[in-house]
C-alpha positions in Angstrom: 77.7 -8.1 -73.9 76.4 -10.6 -71.3 77.9 -13.6 -73.3 81.3 -11.9 -73.5 81.5 -11.2 -69.8 80.5 -14.8 -68.8 83.1 -16.2 -71.2 85.8 -14.0 -69.8 85.3 -15.2 -66.2 85.1 -18.8 -67.3 88.5 -18.6 -69.1 90.1 -17.3 -65.9 89.1 -20.4 -63.9 91.4 -23.4 -63.7 90.8 -27.2 -63.4 87.4 -28.9 -62.9 85.7 -25.7 -61.7 86.0 -24.3 -65.1 83.9 -27.1 -66.6 81.5 -27.1 -63.6 80.7 -23.5 -64.5 80.7 -23.9 -68.3 78.1 -26.7 -68.4 75.2 -24.8 -66.9 76.2 -21.6 -68.8 76.2 -23.5 -72.1 72.8 -25.1 -71.3 71.3 -21.7 -70.3 72.7 -20.1 -73.5 71.2 -22.8 -75.6 67.8 -22.3 -74.0 68.0 -18.5 -74.6 69.5 -18.7 -78.1 66.3 -18.9 -80.0 64.7 -15.8 -78.4 65.4 -12.2 -79.2 63.0 -11.0 -76.5 64.6 -9.1 -73.6 62.1 -10.8 -71.2 64.1 -14.0 -71.6 67.5 -12.5 -70.7 69.7 -14.5 -68.3 70.0 -13.8 -64.6 71.6 -15.5 -61.7 68.5 -16.0 -59.5 64.9 -14.7 -59.8 62.2 -14.9 -57.2 58.7 -15.6 -58.6 56.1 -16.1 -55.8 55.6 -17.1 -52.2 52.5 -18.4 -50.5 51.7 -20.1 -47.3 49.9 -19.9 -44.0 50.4 -19.2 -40.3 48.4 -21.2 -37.9 47.4 -21.3 -34.2 45.6 -24.3 -32.8 44.2 -25.0 -29.3 42.6 -28.2 -28.1 41.2 -29.6 -24.9 39.9 -33.1 -24.4 38.8 -35.6 -21.8 38.8 -39.3 -22.3 37.8 -42.3 -20.1 38.8 -45.8 -21.1 37.5 -48.8 -19.2 37.7 -52.6 -19.6 37.3 -55.7 -17.6 40.4 -55.1 -15.5 41.4 -51.5 -16.0 40.1 -48.0 -15.7 41.9 -45.0 -17.2 40.9 -41.3 -17.1 42.8 -38.7 -19.1 42.7 -35.0 -19.5 44.7 -33.4 -22.3 45.4 -29.8 -23.3 47.3 -29.0 -26.5 48.5 -25.7 -27.9 50.2 -25.6 -31.2 51.1 -23.1 -33.9 53.3 -22.8 -36.8 54.2 -21.5 -40.3 54.0 -23.1 -43.7 55.8 -21.5 -46.6 55.9 -22.3 -50.3 58.3 -20.4 -52.5 59.0 -20.6 -56.3 62.1 -19.2 -58.0 64.3 -19.9 -60.9 68.1 -19.8 -61.6 69.6 -18.5 -64.8 66.3 -18.9 -66.7 62.9 -20.3 -66.1 63.6 -22.9 -68.8 66.9 -23.9 -67.1 66.0 -24.5 -63.4 62.7 -24.0 -61.6 63.0 -24.4 -57.9 60.0 -25.0 -55.5 60.7 -25.0 -51.8 58.2 -25.8 -49.0 58.7 -25.8 -45.3 56.5 -26.1 -42.3 57.1 -25.9 -38.6 54.3 -26.6 -36.0 55.6 -26.9 -32.5 53.0 -28.3 -30.0 53.0 -28.4 -26.3 50.6 -30.6 -24.3 49.8 -31.7 -20.8 48.1 -35.0 -20.0 46.6 -35.9 -16.6 46.0 -39.5 -15.9 44.4 -41.4 -13.0 46.3 -44.7 -13.2 49.7 -43.4 -14.5 51.7 -40.3 -13.6 50.9 -37.0 -15.1 53.1 -36.0 -18.0 53.9 -33.0 -20.1 55.5 -33.1 -23.5 56.3 -31.0 -26.5 55.4 -32.6 -29.9 56.5 -30.9 -33.0 55.3 -31.4 -36.6 57.8 -30.6 -39.2 57.8 -30.5 -43.0 60.6 -29.6 -45.4 60.6 -30.3 -49.1 62.1 -29.1 -52.4 61.5 -29.8 -56.1 64.0 -28.7 -58.7 63.2 -29.1 -62.4 65.9 -28.6 -65.0 65.1 -27.8 -68.7 61.4 -28.0 -68.1 60.4 -27.3 -71.7 63.2 -29.3 -73.4 63.3 -32.8 -74.6 65.6 -33.8 -71.8 64.3 -32.8 -68.3 65.6 -33.6 -64.9 63.6 -33.4 -61.7 65.3 -33.6 -58.3 63.1 -33.8 -55.2 63.3 -34.4 -51.4 60.8 -34.3 -48.6 60.9 -34.7 -44.8 57.5 -35.0 -43.0 56.9 -35.5 -39.3 53.2 -35.7 -38.4 50.6 -36.8 -35.9 47.2 -38.1 -36.8 44.3 -40.1 -35.4 42.8 -43.3 -36.7 39.0 -43.4 -36.1 39.7 -41.5 -32.9 41.1 -44.6 -31.3 44.8 -44.2 -31.4 47.2 -41.3 -32.1 49.8 -42.1 -34.8 53.2 -40.5 -35.1 54.7 -40.8 -38.6 58.1 -39.7 -39.9 58.8 -40.0 -43.6 62.0 -39.1 -45.5 62.0 -39.2 -49.3 64.7 -38.2 -51.8 65.1 -38.9 -55.4 65.4 -37.8 -59.0 63.6 -38.3 -62.3 65.0 -38.0 -65.8 62.8 -37.8 -68.9 63.7 -37.8 -72.5 60.9 -36.8 -74.8 61.2 -37.7 -78.5 59.2 -39.1 -81.3 61.2 -42.3 -81.6 61.6 -43.7 -78.1 60.4 -41.6 -75.1 62.2 -42.6 -71.9 61.8 -41.8 -68.2 63.8 -43.0 -65.2 63.3 -42.5 -61.5 65.4 -43.2 -58.5 64.1 -42.8 -54.9 65.1 -43.5 -51.4 62.4 -43.7 -48.7 62.6 -44.1 -44.9 59.4 -44.4 -43.0 58.7 -44.9 -39.3 55.3 -45.1 -37.7 54.3 -45.5 -34.0 50.8 -46.0 -32.6 51.0 -43.9 -29.4 48.4 -45.9 -27.3 49.2 -49.4 -28.4 53.0 -48.9 -28.7 53.1 -50.7 -32.0 55.9 -49.6 -34.3 56.5 -50.1 -38.0 59.4 -49.0 -40.2 60.4 -49.2 -43.8 63.7 -48.5 -45.5 63.3 -48.6 -49.3 65.4 -48.0 -52.4 63.5 -47.8 -55.6 64.6 -47.5 -59.3 62.0 -47.3 -62.1 62.4 -47.0 -65.9 59.8 -46.7 -68.6 60.1 -46.8 -72.4 57.2 -46.2 -74.8 57.0 -46.5 -78.5 54.3 -46.3 -81.2 55.2 -47.6 -84.7 51.9 -46.4 -86.3 48.6 -44.9 -85.3 47.3 -48.4 -84.6 49.7 -49.5 -81.9 51.3 -48.6 -78.6 54.0 -50.3 -76.7 55.4 -49.8 -73.2 58.3 -51.4 -71.4 58.5 -50.9 -67.6 61.2 -52.0 -65.2 61.5 -51.5 -61.4 64.1 -52.5 -58.8 62.9 -52.3 -55.2 65.1 -53.0 -52.1 63.2 -52.7 -48.9 63.6 -53.6 -45.2 60.5 -53.7 -43.1 60.3 -54.1 -39.3 56.8 -54.8 -37.9 55.3 -54.5 -34.4 57.0 -57.8 -33.3 60.4 -56.4 -34.2 60.5 -59.0 -37.0 62.9 -57.8 -39.7 61.7 -58.7 -43.2 64.1 -57.8 -46.1 63.3 -58.3 -49.7 64.6 -57.4 -53.2 62.0 -57.2 -56.0 62.7 -56.9 -59.7 59.7 -56.4 -61.9 59.8 -56.1 -65.7 56.6 -55.7 -67.8 55.9 -55.3 -71.5 52.6 -54.1 -72.8 51.4 -53.8 -76.4 48.1 -52.7 -77.8 47.5 -53.3 -81.5 44.4 -52.3 -83.6 44.2 -54.5 -86.6 41.9 -52.2 -88.5 41.3 -48.5 -88.8 37.9 -48.8 -87.1 39.3 -50.4 -84.0 36.9 -53.4 -84.5 39.8 -55.9 -84.2 42.1 -55.5 -81.2 45.0 -57.5 -79.9 46.5 -56.7 -76.5 49.6 -58.4 -75.2 51.0 -58.2 -71.7 54.2 -60.0 -70.4 55.7 -59.6 -67.0 58.3 -61.2 -64.7 58.3 -60.6 -61.0 61.3 -61.8 -59.0 61.4 -61.4 -55.2 64.2 -62.6 -53.0 65.0 -62.3 -49.3 62.9 -63.5 -46.4 60.3 -64.7 -48.9 61.4 -65.9 -52.3 58.9 -65.6 -55.2 59.3 -65.7 -59.0 56.1 -65.1 -61.0 56.1 -65.0 -64.8 52.9 -64.0 -66.5 51.8 -63.7 -70.1 48.4 -62.8 -71.5 46.8 -62.2 -74.8 43.4 -60.5 -75.3 41.5 -60.6 -78.6 38.4 -58.7 -79.5 36.6 -58.9 -82.8 33.5 -57.2 -84.1 32.0 -59.7 -86.6 29.2 -59.4 -89.1 25.6 -60.1 -88.2 25.9 -58.2 -84.9 28.3 -60.8 -83.5 31.2 -60.0 -81.1 34.0 -62.3 -80.1 36.5 -61.9 -77.3 39.0 -64.3 -76.0 41.6 -64.0 -73.3 44.6 -66.4 -72.6 46.7 -66.2 -69.4 49.8 -68.2 -68.5 51.4 -68.2 -65.0 54.6 -69.8 -63.9 55.0 -69.2 -60.1 57.9 -70.5 -58.0 57.8 -70.0 -54.3 58.6 -71.7 -51.0 55.2 -73.4 -50.8 55.7 -75.0 -54.2 55.8 -74.4 -58.0 52.7 -73.7 -60.0 52.0 -73.5 -63.7 48.6 -72.4 -64.9 46.9 -72.0 -68.3 43.6 -70.3 -68.6 41.4 -69.4 -71.5 38.2 -67.3 -71.4 36.1 -66.8 -74.5 32.7 -65.4 -75.3 30.7 -65.1 -78.5 27.9 -62.6 -78.1 25.0 -61.4 -80.3 22.9 -58.3 -80.1 19.3 -58.4 -81.5 18.1 -54.8 -81.9 18.5 -53.0 -78.5 16.4 -55.4 -76.5 18.0 -58.8 -76.6 21.6 -59.7 -76.0 22.9 -63.3 -75.9 26.2 -65.0 -75.3 28.0 -68.3 -75.3 30.8 -68.5 -72.8 33.6 -71.0 -72.3 36.4 -71.0 -69.6 39.1 -73.6 -69.3 41.7 -73.6 -66.5 44.6 -76.0 -66.0 46.8 -75.9 -62.9 49.9 -78.0 -62.2 51.3 -77.5 -58.7 54.1 -79.3 -57.0 51.6 -81.2 -54.7 48.4 -81.2 -56.8 46.8 -80.9 -60.3 43.6 -79.2 -61.1 41.6 -79.0 -64.3 38.4 -76.9 -64.4 36.0 -76.0 -67.2 32.9 -73.7 -67.2 30.6 -73.6 -70.2 27.4 -71.6 -70.3 24.9 -69.3 -72.0 23.7 -65.9 -71.1 20.5 -63.9 -72.1 19.7 -60.3 -71.3 16.4 -58.7 -72.3 15.1 -55.2 -71.8 11.7 -53.7 -72.9 10.1 -50.3 -72.6 6.7 -50.5 -70.9 4.2 -47.7 -70.1 6.0 -45.2 -67.7 9.0 -47.4 -67.3 11.2 -50.3 -68.3 11.3 -54.1 -67.8 14.6 -56.0 -67.6 15.3 -59.7 -67.3 18.4 -61.9 -67.5 19.2 -65.6 -67.2 22.5 -67.4 -67.0 23.3 -71.1 -66.9 26.8 -72.5 -66.3 28.0 -76.0 -66.2 31.2 -76.6 -64.1 33.6 -79.5 -64.1 36.4 -79.8 -61.6 39.0 -82.6 -61.5 41.5 -82.4 -58.6 44.4 -84.9 -58.3 46.5 -85.1 -55.1 47.4 -87.0 -52.0 45.9 -85.7 -48.8 48.1 -82.7 -47.9 48.5 -79.5 -46.0 48.3 -76.8 -48.7 50.1 -73.5 -48.1 48.2 -70.5 -49.6 50.2 -67.3 -50.2 49.0 -63.8 -51.0 45.3 -64.6 -51.5 43.5 -61.3 -51.8 40.3 -60.3 -49.9 38.4 -57.1 -49.2 37.2 -56.7 -45.6 34.0 -54.7 -45.0 32.2 -54.0 -41.8 28.8 -55.0 -43.4 29.8 -58.1 -45.3 30.6 -61.7 -44.2 34.0 -62.8 -45.6 35.1 -66.4 -45.4 38.5 -67.8 -46.3 38.3 -69.7 -49.5 39.3 -73.1 -48.3 37.9 -75.2 -45.4 39.9 -76.8 -42.6 42.3 -73.8 -42.1 44.9 -73.9 -39.3 44.0 -70.8 -37.2 47.6 -70.3 -36.1 48.8 -70.2 -39.7 46.8 -67.2 -40.8 48.9 -64.1 -41.6 47.3 -60.9 -42.9 49.2 -58.2 -44.7 48.5 -55.0 -46.4 48.3 -54.8 -50.2 52.1 -54.0 -50.4 52.8 -57.1 -48.2 55.2 -54.9 -46.1 52.8 -54.3 -43.2 51.6 -57.3 -41.1 48.3 -56.8 -39.3 47.8 -58.2 -35.8 45.1 -60.6 -34.7 42.9 -59.1 -31.9 43.9 -55.5 -32.7 43.3 -55.2 -36.5 41.1 -58.3 -37.2 39.4 -61.3 -35.6 38.9 -64.8 -36.8 35.6 -66.6 -36.2 35.1 -70.4 -36.8 32.1 -71.2 -39.0 31.9 -75.0 -39.0 34.8 -76.0 -41.3 35.4 -72.4 -42.6 36.9 -69.3 -41.0 35.3 -65.9 -41.1 37.7 -62.9 -41.0 36.5 -59.5 -39.8 38.3 -56.2 -39.4 38.3 -54.4 -36.0 37.2 -50.7 -36.1 40.1 -48.6 -35.1 42.7 -51.1 -36.3 45.1 -50.5 -39.1 42.8 -52.2 -41.7 40.5 -49.6 -43.3 36.8 -50.4 -44.1 36.5 -51.9 -47.5 40.3 -52.2 -47.5 42.1 -54.9 -49.6 44.4 -57.4 -47.7 46.6 -60.3 -48.6 46.2 -63.5 -46.5 48.6 -66.5 -46.1 47.3 -69.7 -44.5 47.6 -73.4 -44.4 44.7 -75.7 -45.0 44.2 -79.5 -44.9 43.2 -80.7 -48.4 41.6 -84.0 -49.2 42.9 -86.4 -51.9 41.8 -86.7 -55.5 38.2 -86.0 -56.4 36.1 -84.8 -59.3 32.5 -83.5 -59.8 30.2 -81.5 -62.1 28.0 -78.6 -61.0 25.1 -76.8 -62.5 24.5 -73.1 -61.6 21.4 -71.0 -62.6 21.0 -67.3 -62.1 17.8 -65.5 -63.0 17.2 -61.7 -62.4 14.3 -59.4 -63.2 13.6 -55.8 -62.6 10.7 -53.3 -63.2 11.3 -49.6 -63.2 8.1 -47.5 -63.1 7.2 -43.8 -63.3 10.6 -42.8 -64.6 12.4 -45.0 -62.0 10.3 -43.5 -59.1 9.6 -47.1 -58.1 11.8 -50.1 -58.9 11.2 -53.7 -58.0 13.8 -56.5 -58.4 14.2 -60.2 -57.9 17.2 -62.6 -58.1 17.1 -66.3 -57.9 20.3 -68.5 -58.0 21.0 -72.1 -57.3 23.8 -74.5 -57.5 23.8 -78.3 -57.2 26.3 -81.1 -58.0 26.3 -84.4 -59.9 28.8 -87.0 -61.1 30.5 -87.0 -57.7 33.6 -89.1 -57.4 35.5 -89.4 -54.1 34.0 -86.2 -52.7 33.3 -87.6 -49.2 35.8 -85.2 -47.6 35.1 -82.3 -49.9 33.0 -79.4 -48.7 30.6 -78.6 -51.6 28.4 -75.6 -51.5 24.8 -76.6 -52.4 22.8 -73.4 -52.2 19.5 -71.8 -53.2 19.2 -68.0 -53.0 16.2 -65.7 -53.3 16.6 -61.9 -53.1 13.7 -59.6 -53.2 14.0 -55.8 -53.2 12.3 -52.5 -53.9 13.5 -48.9 -54.1 11.8 -45.5 -54.1 13.4 -42.5 -55.7 11.6 -39.2 -55.1 13.5 -35.9 -55.6 15.6 -35.5 -52.4 14.9 -38.9 -50.8 15.4 -42.5 -51.8 14.6 -45.5 -49.7 14.5 -49.3 -50.1 14.5 -52.7 -48.6 15.9 -56.1 -49.5 15.2 -59.6 -48.2 17.7 -62.4 -48.9 17.1 -66.1 -48.2 20.4 -68.0 -48.6 20.1 -71.8 -48.1 23.7 -73.0 -48.2 25.5 -76.2 -47.1 28.4 -73.9 -45.9 26.9 -70.7 -44.4 23.1 -70.4 -44.6 21.5 -67.2 -43.4 18.5 -64.9 -43.9 19.1 -61.2 -44.2 16.9 -58.1 -44.1 18.3 -54.8 -45.3 16.7 -51.4 -45.1 18.1 -48.0 -46.2 17.1 -44.4 -46.4 19.1 -41.6 -48.0 18.0 -38.0 -47.7 19.6 -34.9 -49.1 17.8 -31.5 -49.2 18.8 -27.9 -49.8 16.7 -25.7 -47.5 16.8 -22.5 -49.5 20.3 -21.2 -50.4 21.7 -21.3 -46.8 21.2 -24.8 -45.5 21.9 -28.4 -46.6 20.7 -31.5 -44.8 22.0 -35.0 -45.5 21.0 -38.2 -43.7 21.9 -41.8 -44.5 20.6 -44.8 -42.6 21.0 -48.5 -43.3 20.5 -51.7 -41.4 21.4 -55.3 -42.1 19.9 -58.0 -40.0 21.4 -61.5 -40.4 20.0 -64.7 -39.0 22.8 -67.2 -39.1 21.5 -70.7 -39.6 24.8 -72.7 -39.5 24.7 -73.6 -35.8 22.4 -75.7 -33.6 21.4 -72.5 -31.9 20.4 -69.7 -34.3 22.8 -66.7 -34.0 22.1 -63.1 -35.1 24.4 -60.5 -36.6 23.1 -57.0 -36.9 24.7 -53.9 -38.5 23.3 -50.5 -38.3 24.8 -47.2 -39.6 23.5 -43.7 -39.3 25.3 -40.7 -40.7 24.1 -37.1 -40.9 25.4 -33.7 -41.9 24.0 -30.3 -41.6 25.6 -27.3 -43.2 24.2 -23.8 -42.6 25.5 -20.5 -44.0 25.1 -17.9 -41.2 26.6 -15.1 -43.2 28.4 -14.9 -46.5 31.7 -16.1 -45.1 30.5 -17.8 -41.9 29.1 -21.3 -41.8 28.0 -23.9 -39.3 28.6 -27.6 -39.9 27.6 -30.7 -37.9 28.6 -34.3 -38.6 27.2 -37.3 -36.8 28.0 -41.0 -37.3 26.6 -43.9 -35.3 27.3 -47.6 -35.9 26.0 -50.6 -34.0 27.0 -54.2 -34.4 25.7 -57.2 -32.5 26.9 -60.8 -32.9 29.6 -63.1 -31.8 32.9 -61.3 -31.4 31.7 -58.1 -33.1 29.7 -56.3 -30.4 30.2 -52.6 -31.1 28.5 -49.3 -30.3 30.3 -46.3 -31.9 29.2 -42.7 -31.9 31.2 -39.8 -33.3 29.9 -36.2 -33.6 31.5 -32.9 -34.5 30.1 -29.4 -34.7 32.1 -26.5 -36.1 31.8 -22.9 -36.9 34.1 -21.5 -39.6 34.5 -17.9 -40.7 36.9 -15.9 -42.8 37.8 -12.2 -43.2 39.9 -11.6 -46.3 42.6 -14.3 -45.8 42.1 -14.8 -42.1 40.2 -18.0 -41.3 38.7 -19.0 -37.9 37.4 -22.3 -36.7 35.7 -23.3 -33.4 34.4 -26.7 -32.7 33.4 -29.5 -30.3 33.9 -33.2 -30.6 32.2 -36.2 -29.1 33.2 -39.9 -29.2 31.6 -42.9 -27.6 32.8 -46.5 -28.2 32.0 -49.8 -26.7 33.7 -52.7 -28.4 33.5 -56.2 -26.9 33.4 -54.8 -23.3 36.1 -52.1 -23.8 34.6 -48.6 -23.4 36.0 -45.2 -24.5 34.3 -41.9 -23.8 35.8 -38.9 -25.3 34.8 -35.2 -25.6 36.8 -32.2 -26.6 36.8 -28.7 -28.0 39.2 -26.9 -30.3 39.9 -23.5 -31.9 42.0 -22.7 -34.9 43.2 -19.4 -36.5 44.8 -19.5 -40.0 46.3 -16.6 -41.9 46.9 -17.4 -45.6 49.1 -15.3 -47.9 
């Protein structure tokens, strides 16, 4: 009866509208054709579920910010509230179209009182709107259409407020089959971010297309082909417009040559083409072999080829890494390693080899275990070039508050250093996000707390460095480690010795070679809810010598069923020996957390973090603390808290305190 009625109205329509109606009807009927169950009958629209929350927030804070030539005092009061809704429904049939809608509206009013600038009042509103529509969810061909609008405010390390507006719209098509599964995605993204206190602005306008094919010809292989086309325009804090178009195609194949997976071959080929403000073409091919051989022998070998064309020059590179390892029982493992690397650049040639042996020994002893390892490597480097200024592009580093990071090459031009995020679309700013410190002929780079670079965050760095002419040398490197673990690892002792020296030097007068000898001693205690340890490092280096003492204590204890206490403390004390006058760098971190369950659904939480840094260009005292009481009755949630923030970084002081209250009703 239902099919007859639908067909009758379709026949009465004229022109394109007829086919516009017939298409979804035919699709819906095909979905429902297999079922005789009345629960799968067709309908126009069906509502399934709704969830969300209503929220009311109140905040009061005071902040004083002082420096060498300014003093600012600010009082702020914020009141905000709003509603977040998530709804799920379907059209015609659940297997035809599932529709998810989410929306949030959080208007906020505030009043700021300043000493050095006029008072101001403002209304800030956070908005969220999104939808997700899935066609033919359980069929071989599926289509997902999505869109999101987000406007939000956040705080980075309590140092600056960030307003972010993001718009995303796109669609994804999937074709699931046993012969050649296919998925395609198209997306448009517009993102704008502003740091309220510094005034820095960033924007990104991106168009993205992605496609993926996968295929397995047997149980022993898997192949994937991925393609992406990315058009983006980025505007950084200096209003510099950077436009680029990136095409990336990649092929991956994994092949098991036997049923036991003892012989494996992995192939990866990719081509990366970028045009616009910065042109780059990078072709890469790699092969990985792994064989399990008789007599407990294992062989692996990896070959990589790179062909890179960019503005700083063309580069072709071949590298081979191989290792033959042997396992004697469970106690002794040995290996012979060989690495060969050949580089041909527009302005230089480089040929490197590294050959070595490796031994790892472990033995059970009364109440514990003894472990020991030794490695020897012989390096050879042959570099051919005229004296030149070498441009380095997209060299990756990880910046940590507790580690010393040097740029790889000496004699770097400070003005040439450019630091970007891992996507290369966001350019960080010297003095706000990072600082550069000269260490003789090398440059140390360090993140600034509160800047846009996160702790332990990866970055790409471009720079220009003066490079000497042709040279060659050999180097020997030894590494010895040992460890004793006693009383079921209650006590562990470890030692590491490493050294590197050079021989067969040819025209290395203007080359900075790192002669070093390193001793590291450490111990660790692990007892139930507490572990503690210490480490001493003596690093005698021709580039950056230092001595370091490290202490740490970690404590975690459940006090009955109601309370949990966590406390972590560590300190690193560096004595820098690279200058006529000995310099010190100290890093100390203390974090703590106390959780106490007052009643069944009421708890009290306190978090404290203190960091202290001393040294040239890194002087920092930072204290953050928060205490909060949370409670819930059915689906009504309450929060009441206080915050404290104290920061003194290289003479700039920020004192902040505030309190807040929040009520949330979930449904």
